[in-house]
N, C-alpha and C positions, 0 to 999 in steps of 0.2 A: 760298573761304569755308570756315571751319573746320566740322568736323562738329557742334560744339556750336551754333554760330550757324545752321547748316542746320536742326537740329532746332527751334530757337526760331522760325525762319522758317516751317517747316511747321506748328508749333503755332499761330502767329498766323493763318495762312491757314485752318486748320481752325476756329478760333474765329470767324473772319469768316463762314465758310460755315454754321456752326451758328447764328449770330445771324440770318443771312438766312432759314434754314429755320424758326427760331422765329417770325420775323415773318410768314412765309407761313402757318405753322400758325395763328397768331392771326387772320389775315385770313380764312382758310377757316372757322375756328371761329365767327367773328362772322357769316359768311354761312351758317352752319349746314350747311356741307359737311364733315361730320365725317370722312368717309373720306379726303378730301384733307388735312384737318388732321392726321389720325393719321399719314398718310404723311410729311408734312413734319416732324412731331414725331419720327418714327422716324429720319429722315435727320439731324435736328439732334442727336439723341442719339449717332448714329454718329460725326459730326464732333467732338462733344465728347469722346468716348472716344479718338479718334485724337489730338486735341490734348493730352489728358492723357498719352498714351503718349509723344508727342514731348517734352513738358515733362519727364517723368521721365528719358528718355534724355539730354536736354540737361543736366539736373541731375547725372546720374551722371557724364557726361563732364567736366563742370565741376569736380566734386569730385575726380576723378582728376587733372585738370590742376593743381588747387590743391595736392593732396597731393604731387605730384611736384616742385612748385616749392618747397615748404616742407621736405621731407625732405632732410637733408644727404646728400651722396654716400657718406659713410662708413657711414651707417645703411642705405642701399640695398644696399651691397656685402655686408652681413652682418658677423658677428664677425670680428675680425682672426685671421689664420692664424698658428699657431706655426711657427717655423723648425725645420728638421730638424737643426740643428747641435747 
């Protein structure tokens, strides 16, 4: 699996975990167990932050791959060298 897709996979997993903890926080909040609700909200926030990090890394890698595909080889090599003749 490419690094880009690996980051997307990790982001998706963190989003799933964040959603789970948001649901748990809502359940505990309904039951007026605010300490447990706050704990799950904190965990959800952390997973959301990790997901954003992985999405940003994936986007950066994707942009680098696209740029390398579009940029012609002559532009990557730099300006043409003058001969010594």
